[in-house]
C-alpha positions as CSV (number, residue, x, y, z in Angstrom):
1,M,-21.6,21.9,3.5
2,P,-20.5,21.2,0.0
3,P,-17.3,22.7,-1.3
4,P,-17.5,26.1,-3.1
5,G,-17.3,26.1,-6.8
6,C,-19.7,25.3,-9.7
7,P,-23.3,26.3,-8.8
8,L,-24.5,23.0,-10.2
9,L,-23.0,21.4,-7.0
10,E,-25.2,23.4,-4.7
11,G,-27.7,21.2,-3.0
12,S,-25.9,18.0,-3.6
13,L,-25.3,15.6,-0.6
14,W,-22.2,16.4,1.2
15,A,-21.0,13.4,3.2
16,S,-19.3,13.8,6.6
17,P,-17.7,11.0,8.5
18,K,-20.8,10.8,10.7
19,N,-23.3,10.2,7.9
20,M,-21.0,8.2,5.6
21,R,-22.5,4.9,6.6
22,E,-26.0,6.2,5.8
23,I,-25.4,6.9,2.2
24,N,-26.8,4.5,-0.3
25,F,-24.4,3.4,-2.9
26,S,-26.8,1.0,-4.8
27,G,-27.2,3.2,-7.8
28,E,-31.0,3.2,-7.4
29,N,-33.1,6.3,-7.3
30,D,-33.5,6.4,-3.6
31,A,-31.5,9.4,-2.5
32,P,-32.2,10.7,0.9
33,A,-35.2,13.0,1.2
34,S,-33.1,15.9,2.2
35,W,-31.3,15.9,-1.1
36,A,-32.6,18.3,-3.9
37,P,-30.7,20.1,-6.6
38,S,-30.8,23.8,-6.2
39,P,-32.2,25.9,-9.0
40,T,-29.6,27.7,-11.1
41,S,-29.9,30.3,-13.7
42,D,-29.1,29.7,-17.3
43,A,-26.3,32.2,-17.1
44,S,-24.6,30.4,-14.2
45,T,-25.1,27.1,-15.9
46,E,-23.5,28.3,-19.1
47,H,-20.6,29.8,-17.1
48,C,-20.0,26.5,-15.4
49,A,-20.2,24.6,-18.6
50,A,-17.7,26.9,-20.3
51,E,-15.2,26.4,-17.4
52,R,-15.5,22.6,-17.8
53,R,-15.5,22.4,-21.6
54,E,-11.8,21.5,-21.5
55,H,-12.6,18.6,-19.1
56,A,-15.3,17.4,-21.5
57,E,-12.6,17.3,-24.2
58,E,-10.5,15.2,-21.9
59,V,-13.4,12.7,-21.5
60,E,-13.5,12.4,-25.3
61,E,-9.8,11.6,-25.2
62,L,-10.4,9.1,-22.5
63,D,-12.9,7.4,-24.8
64,R,-10.4,7.2,-27.7
65,L,-7.7,5.8,-25.4
66,F,-9.9,3.2,-23.9
67,S,-11.0,2.1,-27.4
68,A,-7.4,1.7,-28.4
69,V,-5.8,0.3,-25.3
70,Y,-8.5,-2.1,-23.9
71,P,-8.1,-4.5,-26.9
72,L,-4.3,-4.6,-26.1
73,V,-5.0,-5.5,-22.5
74,R,-7.6,-8.1,-23.4
75,Q,-5.2,-9.8,-25.9
76,Y,-2.5,-9.6,-23.3
77,E,-4.6,-11.5,-20.8
78,L,-5.7,-14.1,-23.4
79,E,-2.1,-14.7,-24.3
80,N,-1.3,-15.4,-20.6
81,A,-3.8,-18.3,-20.8
82,S,-1.7,-20.0,-23.5
83,P,1.6,-20.8,-21.7
84,D,2.9,-23.0,-24.5
85,D,2.7,-20.2,-27.0
86,T,3.7,-17.2,-24.8
87,K,6.8,-16.6,-22.9
88,V,6.8,-15.4,-19.2
89,V,9.0,-12.5,-20.4
90,E,10.4,-11.4,-23.8
91,Y,13.7,-10.6,-22.2
92,Q,15.7,-7.6,-23.2
93,T,18.8,-6.1,-21.7
94,P,18.6,-2.5,-20.6
95,A,20.4,-1.4,-23.7
96,E,18.1,-3.4,-25.9
97,L,15.0,-1.9,-24.1
98,L,16.4,1.6,-24.7
99,A,16.7,0.8,-28.4
100,A,13.3,-0.9,-28.7
101,M,11.2,1.7,-26.8
102,D,10.9,5.4,-26.8
103,F,11.7,6.7,-23.2
104,S,12.0,10.4,-24.2
105,T,9.9,13.0,-22.4
106,P,8.7,15.4,-25.1
107,D,6.9,18.6,-24.2
108,V,4.0,17.5,-26.4
109,G,3.1,13.9,-27.1
110,S,0.4,12.2,-29.1
111,E,-2.2,9.6,-28.5
112,E,-0.5,7.3,-31.1
113,E,2.7,7.5,-29.2
114,F,0.9,6.8,-26.0
115,V,-0.8,3.7,-27.4
116,R,2.4,2.5,-28.8
117,G,4.0,2.9,-25.4
118,C,1.3,0.8,-23.8
119,R,1.7,-1.9,-26.4
120,E,5.4,-2.1,-25.9
121,T,5.0,-2.0,-22.1
122,L,2.8,-5.1,-22.3
123,R,5.2,-6.8,-24.7
124,Y,8.4,-6.4,-22.7
125,S,7.1,-6.6,-19.1
126,V,7.2,-9.8,-17.0
127,R,3.8,-11.6,-17.3
128,T,2.9,-12.1,-13.7
129,S,-0.4,-13.7,-14.7
130,H,1.4,-16.4,-16.7
131,P,0.9,-19.9,-15.3
132,R,4.7,-20.4,-15.3
133,F,5.4,-17.2,-13.4
134,M,6.5,-18.4,-10.0
135,W,7.2,-15.8,-7.3
136,Q,6.7,-16.1,-3.6
137,L,5.5,-12.5,-3.1
138,F,2.9,-11.8,-5.7
139,A,1.5,-13.0,-9.0
140,G,-1.0,-11.6,-11.4
141,S,-4.1,-9.6,-10.9
142,D,-7.9,-10.1,-11.2
143,P,-10.4,-8.1,-13.2
144,A,-11.9,-6.5,-10.1
145,G,-8.5,-5.3,-9.0
146,Q,-7.6,-4.0,-12.5
147,V,-10.9,-2.0,-12.7
148,G,-10.5,-0.8,-9.1
149,E,-7.0,0.6,-9.9
150,L,-8.7,2.4,-12.8
151,V,-11.3,4.0,-10.6
152,T,-8.6,4.9,-8.0
153,A,-6.6,6.6,-10.8
154,A,-9.6,8.5,-12.0
155,V,-10.5,9.8,-8.5
156,N,-6.8,10.6,-8.0
157,T,-7.0,11.9,-4.5
158,S,-4.8,11.8,-1.4
159,M,-5.8,10.1,1.9
160,H,-4.3,12.7,4.2
161,T,-7.7,13.9,5.4
162,F,-11.4,12.8,5.3
163,A,-12.3,16.0,3.4
164,A,-9.9,15.0,0.6
165,A,-10.9,11.3,0.4
166,P,-14.1,10.6,2.3
167,V,-14.7,7.1,0.7
168,F,-11.1,5.9,0.9
169,T,-10.5,7.0,4.5
170,V,-13.6,5.3,5.7
171,M,-12.8,2.3,3.5
172,E,-9.3,2.1,5.1
173,R,-10.8,2.3,8.6
174,E,-13.3,-0.5,8.0
175,L,-10.6,-2.7,6.4
176,I,-8.4,-2.2,9.5
177,V,-11.3,-3.3,11.7
178,R,-11.9,-6.4,9.5
179,V,-8.2,-7.2,9.9
180,A,-8.4,-6.7,13.7
181,E,-11.4,-9.2,13.8
182,R,-9.4,-11.8,11.9
183,L,-6.5,-11.4,14.3
184,R,-8.9,-11.4,17.3
185,M,-7.9,-7.9,18.4
186,D,-10.0,-5.3,20.2
187,T,-11.9,-3.6,17.4
188,A,-12.9,-0.8,19.7
189,T,-9.3,0.4,20.3
190,I,-7.6,-0.8,17.1
191,D,-5.9,1.8,15.0
192,G,-3.4,1.8,12.1
193,V,-2.8,2.6,8.5
194,F,-2.1,0.6,5.3
195,A,1.5,0.9,4.2
196,P,2.6,1.1,0.6
197,G,5.1,-1.8,1.1
198,G,6.9,-4.0,3.5
199,S,9.9,-1.7,4.1
200,Y,7.7,1.2,5.2
201,A,5.5,-1.1,7.3
202,N,8.5,-2.5,9.1
203,M,9.8,1.1,9.8
204,V,6.4,2.2,11.2
205,A,6.3,-0.9,13.4
206,M,9.7,0.0,14.8
207,L,8.8,3.6,15.3
208,V,5.6,2.6,17.2
209,A,7.6,0.3,19.4
210,R,10.2,3.0,20.0
211,N,7.7,5.6,21.0
212,E,6.1,3.1,23.4
213,K,9.3,2.1,25.1
214,F,11.1,5.5,24.8
215,P,8.4,8.2,24.6
216,H,11.0,11.0,25.3
217,V,12.7,10.3,21.9
218,R,9.8,11.9,20.0
219,E,10.9,15.3,21.3
220,D,14.3,15.0,22.9
221,G,15.9,12.3,20.8
222,W,18.0,9.4,22.1
223,E,19.8,9.6,25.4
224,P,23.1,7.7,26.2
225,A,21.4,5.7,28.8
226,D,18.7,4.3,26.4
227,R,20.8,1.8,24.7
228,P,18.0,0.4,22.5
229,V,18.3,-3.0,20.8
230,A,16.0,-4.8,18.4
231,F,15.9,-8.4,17.3
232,T,15.1,-10.1,14.0
233,S,15.7,-13.3,12.2
234,V,19.0,-13.7,10.2
235,Q,16.7,-14.4,7.3
236,S,14.6,-11.2,7.7
237,H,14.3,-8.4,5.2
238,Y,17.1,-5.8,5.0
239,S,14.5,-3.1,5.8
240,I,14.7,-3.9,9.5
241,K,18.3,-2.6,9.7
242,K,17.4,0.2,7.4
243,A,14.6,1.2,9.8
244,A,17.1,1.1,12.7
245,M,19.3,3.5,10.7
246,I,16.5,5.9,10.0
247,T,15.3,5.9,13.6
248,G,18.8,7.0,14.7
249,M,19.6,3.9,16.8
250,G,22.0,2.5,14.1
251,S,21.9,-0.7,12.2
252,K,24.4,-2.3,14.7
253,S,21.6,-2.1,17.3
254,V,19.8,-4.9,15.5
255,V,20.6,-8.5,16.7
256,E,20.1,-11.2,14.1
257,V,18.7,-14.3,15.6
258,A,19.6,-17.8,14.1
259,A,17.1,-19.5,12.0
260,D,16.4,-23.2,11.4
261,A,16.8,-25.1,8.1
262,T,13.5,-23.8,6.8
263,G,14.5,-20.1,7.4
264,A,12.3,-19.6,10.4
265,M,13.5,-17.9,13.6
266,I,14.5,-20.3,16.4
267,P,12.6,-19.1,19.6
268,E,15.3,-20.6,22.0
269,E,18.0,-18.6,20.2
270,L,15.9,-15.4,20.6
271,E,15.6,-16.1,24.3
272,K,19.3,-16.4,24.6
273,A,19.9,-13.2,22.6
274,L,17.5,-11.3,24.8
275,A,19.3,-12.5,28.0
276,I,22.7,-11.6,26.6
277,A,21.6,-8.1,25.6
278,T,19.9,-7.4,29.0
279,A,22.9,-8.6,30.9
280,A,25.0,-6.2,28.8
281,G,22.9,-3.3,30.0
282,K,21.0,-2.8,26.8
283,T,17.3,-2.2,26.5
284,P,15.4,-4.7,24.3
285,F,12.3,-3.0,22.8
286,F,11.4,-4.6,19.6
287,V,11.3,-8.2,18.1
288,S,10.5,-8.4,14.4
289,C,8.9,-11.5,13.0
290,T,8.5,-12.5,9.4
291,A,5.5,-14.1,7.9
292,G,7.0,-15.4,4.7
293,T,10.7,-14.7,4.3
294,T,12.0,-13.2,1.0
295,V,14.1,-16.2,0.0
296,T,12.4,-19.3,1.3
297,G,8.9,-18.1,2.3
298,A,9.4,-19.2,5.9
299,F,7.1,-18.2,8.7
300,D,8.6,-17.5,12.1
301,P,6.8,-19.3,14.9
302,L,4.8,-16.4,16.1
303,R,3.1,-18.0,19.2
304,Q,6.4,-19.3,20.6
305,I,8.1,-16.0,20.0
306,K,5.3,-14.2,21.7
307,A,5.7,-16.4,24.7
308,V,9.4,-15.7,24.8
309,C,8.8,-11.9,24.6
310,Q,6.3,-12.1,27.4
311,R,8.7,-14.0,29.6
312,S,11.5,-11.6,28.9
313,S,9.7,-8.3,29.3
314,P,6.0,-7.6,29.4
315,S,6.5,-4.3,27.6
316,L,8.6,-5.8,24.7
317,S,6.9,-5.0,21.4
318,H,6.6,-7.9,18.9
């Protein structure tokens, strides 16, 4: 059933996870036959309109801001296409930025101040779409992504439940299935979430491996006999040791494996490290691989590392 509230919502199509796939998003006038707006009285309509008048004024503000800011964004993108006339960044020191921009937080602002802030943000930020911006992790954005961010900000929801974000939760699930297909994983049993960044993703991966190898830790915590140990490349991200610290096993429980001249983990060195840890009475449970190191962009040899893990311990997460 639809959420309670404005009577104008009564009779609208309320999507559940079950019927989400059946909704037509084409924009054509082909709504399901079961949909029909409920009749409402003039009084209830006026009451609803009065409650939303403030929101209508916000829409007018949105129109004004779009009219003022979009030309700035458009000009910014056009400038990125002229590398000989535009710098990658108009560099300012922190002190110079504080002097050039207004970072105050007044109780009441103005549209003019907001537009000026947008203009200055574009001026002093690194131009990631510039042809001479070279970074191994990211670069630029495309029109669909920019507009998609706008729609996401307008919806402004949270993905903690389907009821709060029906479209986004189903979208995430479908994208996870598509990723599983690319990785040739079982789409019937695949599960997961999209992480906001690499550090969080690494921590979640370590937690999943910990819960698989040491299920008692979830409720009882670590025991002296556990002696967990994880493995990662010497060129890996610092978040692996940070995750070990957060999980309570300690950063010294992470063994750094030697890398070759390109920055990729050496599988033979991993196999030696696993044997040494096992002989010392420790319990290997997690091997972290890197698909593009932070410094050199190296890829660890995933297939060879997988073979090493399977030889060392069938239950070793990698």
